[in-house]
N, C-alpha and C positions, 0 to 999 in steps of 0.2 A: 193265604193267612186265614185262620179260623176266626169266627166272630168274637170268641172270648179274648183272644190275644189282642185283637183290634181295639176292643173296649178298654182293656188294661192300658194299652199304649196311649189312647186318647185321654183317658183319665189322668195319666201322668203328665201329659203335655198341658192339659187345661189347668191342672193344679199349679204348675209353674207359671202359666200365663196370668193366673189370678193375682199374682204379686203386683201386676201393673194396674190393677183396678182399685178404686176406692170403695169403701163400704157402701152398699146400696147402689153402686153403679151397674148399669145393665150390660149383660154380655151380648155378643153377636147372636143373631137368630139361629135356630137350628139349621135353616137352609144355608146360611152363610158358613156355618161350621162344616156342613157336608161338603161344600165347595172347597173351602180352604184346606181341609185335612184329607179330602178324597176318600171319605168313608161313607157308609150307608146311613140313611136316616135312623135305622134301628140302632146302629152303633152309637150315634150321637145321643139318642134318647136314653140308652142304657148308661152312657158315661155321665150325663147330667144327673140321672137318678142316683148314681154312685156318689157323685160329689154332694148331692143334697143329703144323702144318708150320712155323709161325713160332717154335715153342718157347714160346708164351705159355700154353698149357694142356696138360694131360695127361689123356688119356681112359683110364679103368680099367674094363674090361668088368665089368658086374655091380655096379659101385659108383657110377659117374657121371663127371663131368668136373670137374677141379680146376685151380686156378691153379698154374702151374708155378713152380718156383724161379727167381729172377732169374739170368740167365746172367752168368757172370764175364767180364771183359774178356780176350779171347784175342789181342789185337793183338800181333803178333810185333815184337820189337825188334832182330832180327838185322840183319846187313849183307849185302844181296843184290846189291851193286854188282858183285861178281865175275862175275855172269851176263852183264853187258854184253859182257865180253871173250869169255867162252865161247861165246856165241851169235853173235858176229860173226867169230870166228877162221876164216880160210880154211885148213883143215888140208891138209897136203901131199898126202894121198891123195884129196882131193876133186876129182872130175873136172869139176865145173861151178863157174863163178864163184859165190862165196858169195851175192852179191846176188840171183842168180836163184833161190836156194833159199829165200828169205824167204817167209813166209806172210802175205800182205797181204789181210785180210778186210774192208777198209774199204768197198769197193763192195757186198759182200754184207750187211754189218751195217747199211748205210744203209737197207735195206728190211726187215731183221729186227728192229731195235730199235723197240719199240712206244713211240709218243709218250705223254705224259701224257694222262689220261682227258679233260681239258678241251680238248685239241687235236684239231681235225678231221684225220683221217688220210687223206691222199691220196697216201700213200707206200708202204703195205704191199703185199706180194706174195702174200698169201693171203686166202682168203675170210673175211670176218667171220662170226662165229657165226650171224648172221641168215641167211646164205646157205648154211650147211653143212647136210647131211642128218643132224642130230644124233640124231633118233629112229631113223633107219635104221641109223646107226652103233652106237647103243646096243643095238639089237636084234641086229645082226650080231655084236657083241662077246659078248652073252649066249649066242647060239646057238653061237658058236665055243667058248666056255668049256665047253659041255656035250658037245663032240665028244670021243670017245675018243682019247687020245694027243695032245691039244692041247699039253700041256706037255713032250712028248718031243722029242728032237732031230730037226729036219727034214733032208732031203737038202741037201747044201751048195749044189746048184744051185737049190733051191727046191722047193716042193710040185708034184708032177706036174700036178695039176688046175689050179693057178694058172698054171703055165708054159703049159699048153695054152690056157687062156683068153686069155692075153696074145698067143700066136701067132695066134689067130683074130682078136683085136681089132686087131692090127697089120696083118696081111696079108689079112684078110677070110676068109670061110668057104671060099673056093676058092683061097686063096693058097698059095705054096710053102713057107711057114714051118710048122714043127711044134714041139712042146714041146721037142724035143732042141736046138733053136736058141735057146732062151730061158734067160736067167739072171736070177733074181729078185734085186733089189738093194734097198738101204735108200733108196728115193726116187730122184728124178731126179738130185740132186746127187751122191749116192753112185755112180750109174751113170756120170756124166760123169767122176768121179774115177777109177773103175776103168778106163774106156775110155782116157783119156789116159795113164795110167800103163802100160797094157798095150801101147799102140800106138806109143809114141815113147820113145826112151831119153833120159835127162837130157842137156841141151844141144841137143837137136834143135829144129828149127823146127816150129811148128804154125800153120797158117793159120786165121784167124778172120774173121768178118764185122766190118765197122767201120761203125757201132757194133755192139756185141754185149753179151750178158748178162754182167755183171761176175763172176758165179760161174765162168764158163769161164776168164776171165783169172786169177782167183785160183787155180783148180785147176792151170792150166798152169804158172804161176810157182812154185807150191809144189812141183811135180814137177820143177823145174829146166828147164822147156821155155821156148822163146822164141816168144811169140805174135806173128805178123806179120799186119797188117791187110789185108783185101781190101774196098774200099769197096762200099757198097750204094747203090742209088738207089730210086726209087719202086716198082720191080718186084723188089726184092731184090738179092742179090749180083750184081755185074757180072762176068759170065762171061768177058768179054774180059780183064779184069784178073786173074781167077782163073788162067787159063792161064799168063799171064806170071809170076804169083807162084810157081806150081809150078816153072816153068822156072828162075827166078832163085834160088830157095831150096833146091831139091831136097827140099822138104817131102814127107812121106808121110801127112799127116793134114790134113783140112779139117773144121772144126766149123761147122755151120750150123743155122739154124732156118727151114726152108722155109715153114712155116705159121704165120701171125700172129707174125712175128718180134718178139722183144723187143730193143730198145724201139720199133722203127718201125711194127710192125703189118703189114708187107707180107706178101703171099703170092706165092711164086715161081711165075711162069706156066709153062705146059707146055714151051715151047721151052727156057727156061733150066733147068728140071728135067732135061731130057734132056742139055743141055750140061754141067751139073755132073757128071753121072755119066760122060759120055764123056770129059771132061777128066781126072777122077780116074782112070778106068780106063787112059787113055793114060799117065798119070804113075806108074802102079803104086801108087796111094795109096788110103787109106781115107777115106770120108766119114762123119763122126759126125753123125747126124741127130737133133737134139734136138726131139722132137715134143711139147713140153711143153703146148701149148695146144689140142690137138685136142678135148678135152672142155670147152673154154671157148668154143665156137662160139656166136654170137648167133642169136637166133631168126629174124632176117631175112637170114642169110648165104646166099649161093649154095651149090650143092653143093660139098663139099670135095674137093680132089684126094686121091688115095691117098698114103700115105707113099712116099718114095723106096725104102724097103725092100720094099714090096709086090711090086715087079717087078724083082728084082735077083738073077738066078741066079748071078752071078759073085762074090757076097760082097763087093762094094765097100762096101756100107753097113753100119755098125754103128748100130743104131737104139736110141734112148732113149725110153722111155715111162713115165709115172708116173700114179698115182692121186691123188697128194697135192694138186695144184692144184685139182682139181674136187671134192674131198671134204673133207679136213681137213689142216692142217699136221702133225698128229700121226699121220696114217695114212701113214707113210713107207714106202710100198711102190712099187717101180718095177721096170723090166725092161730088160735089154739083149738085143737080138736080133741074132745074127750067124751067118753061114754059114762053114763051112770051119775050117781049123786055128786061126784067130784065136779061136774060142770057147774053146779050152783055155787060151789065154793070158789071156783075160778071167777065166775061172773061177779060174785059179791066183792072179791078183792079188787077187781078192776074198777067196778063202779065207785068204790070208796076212794080209790087212788085218783081216778081221772074222769069219772062219769061215763064218757063215751069218746070214741074216735071221731074227729070232725067229719061231718057229712060231705063237704065238698071234696075232701081227700078220698073218701070212700067212693063217691060218684066218679071221680077221675079214674080211680083204679078199675072200676067196672067198665068204663068206656075203653080203657087201654086193653084189658085182657079180652074184651069182646070184639076187638077189631082185628082185621087181617094183619095189620102192622105188627101186632104182638108176636105172632108166629114167625113172621119174617125176621123180626129182631132177634128172636131166640136162635134161629138158624144162623144168622150172621154172627151173633155172639159166639156160638159154638165154634165156628171157623176161626174167628179172631183169637179165641182162647187157645185153640190148638196151635195156631201160628206163633203166638207169643210164648207159649210154653216151650215149643221146639226151638225157637230162637234163643231163649234164655238158656236152655240146656246146651245148645251148640256153643254159645259164648262161654259157658262154664267149662265145657269140655276143652275149649281152646286155651282159656286163661288159667283155670284151676281144676284140672280134671279129677283130682282126688276128692272134690266136693260133689261131683255129679251123683245124685241118688240112684240106688240100684233099681228102684221101681218108680219111675216118674208117674205122677198122677194123671188120670184121665178126666178130672173134673176139679172144680175149685179154681183158685187163682194164685197159688203160691207154691214154693218149694221149701222143704225143711232140710237144712244142711247141718251135718255133724262136723264140728271143728275138732282140732287136735285136743286130746286130753290135757287138761291144765291150762288151756288157752283162756284168756280173759275176753269173753264175748262183749262185755260193756266197753272195754278199751277199743275193741275192733269197731263197734258201732260209732263210738265217739270219733275215732280216727277217720272212718269212712265219711262221716258227716262233714268233717273239716275238709276232706278232699273233694266233696261234692256229691255224695250219694247217701241216701237215707235207707237203712236196713233195720230189721227188728231183731233185738236180742231174744234168746230163747227162754231165759229164766222166768219171765212173767207167766209162762204157760204151765208152770209147775206149782203145786200147792206149797211146797217147801223148797229145800235146796235141790237144784237140778242135778241129775246124775251125770250129766255131761254138758259141755257147752254147745249151743246151737245158734243158728241164725235162720230167720224166715225171710224169704225174698218174695215179694209180690210182683206180679207181672201185668196188673190191670190198671195201675194208677199213673202210668206215663201216657202222654199224648200220642206217642208213636213207638215203633219198634227200635228206632235208632238209639233212643235213650236207654233201652235195655242193654245193648252192647256196651255203650259208654259206661253205664253203671257197673257192669261186671268188671271192666278194666280198672275202674277206680276202687272197687271192692278188693281186687287182687292186691293192689298197692297197700290197702289197709291191713289185709291179712299178713302180707310179708312183713310190714313194719312191726306187727305185733307177734310174729312167729306163731301164727295160729293155723297154718296149713297142716292138714293131716299128712303123715308120711305116705 
């Protein structure tokens, strides 16, 4: 049994046992709990910490752990209906239509909300704990904590050593990027937020792939921008339509994922990579390259193309890179790489928004990527991703063969499935959840009405591979019940 499940079970047990205690009564010692429940001291410590966070117990150093006083009802009885008017009012000085300023996190929350423990999670966008380098992260955090100055204020651009590492990671050892071109950010989402706010004024058009990552659409709309779709096909963004979109909209920003695109999994081929840069250069526009999946490559993948930013002397590309996807959702460390005056604009926006990324997190990231454990983790992760993708494809081929994609991805963590025309993808996802499996509807990945119904299946958010097979069996039932299977 893994440590996480042991902690959860012990928390549930102790929560029930607390009913037998009076307020302020002392609980058994940690040693007694270890013996009684046959768990490790670490499990007991984590369970007590969880109960303390819930306000159920109070820990007094040197004295022990005691049942906390019952919390009084703090439910507010005020009238908050006035906020509906305040949040919807289009003030006279507002330059942008109020509807464009709304923050709609629906598409993002769809993959951030964790389903109940009994539900198979084929929805999440982060590695399950079983795939995370937990020991390496713990060791890196411990080493970082011993570094002199770890709790002092970092430079607003980020630690010089971490900026230098990202420059080499993005452009290669002989690339033209250096540390002065890199800004450390709070993960990839923070980098995208900074980039779009810096590159386009409210009311401007930003070109996006269609479909695209819902987080891009959420960031753009929250900044008052107007996302305009450019369709993708089996080889990525259609560059013939990209050129037309720039000409028609006068946009100055295009956001794309050339490698293992989310959600389609496509990789932009060499000719289109060149065309994207040429088209943007001719339009006097920036390309925001979201390279989120480079460290999620599968063990059987062909050689990866370099980032668009690796050979971009003119500063067309603003590159986004993050450690979060390949390490842990809580290691929110990313980077923006950009050449030229735009760097100062990016830096200014981030400073105004958040000052800087916490130094302990940056020091931990440095310790992690500088250790041999990081390379070992990436190799193990590549093997695990290949195994999980193949298992999910095999299960689909057995249960719903008409949904198996023609070109399975060699990177990333999900499959993009086309349903029968006219199928109700939201009814499918709701039925699937009732049956015990969480999957993602495709419509949040489109800027407007989706041209066809889709589902996205993640294969990294389950503890093991057995859940993947069980999830596909449950999904088949949901598809049949909603007549959603393609012919």
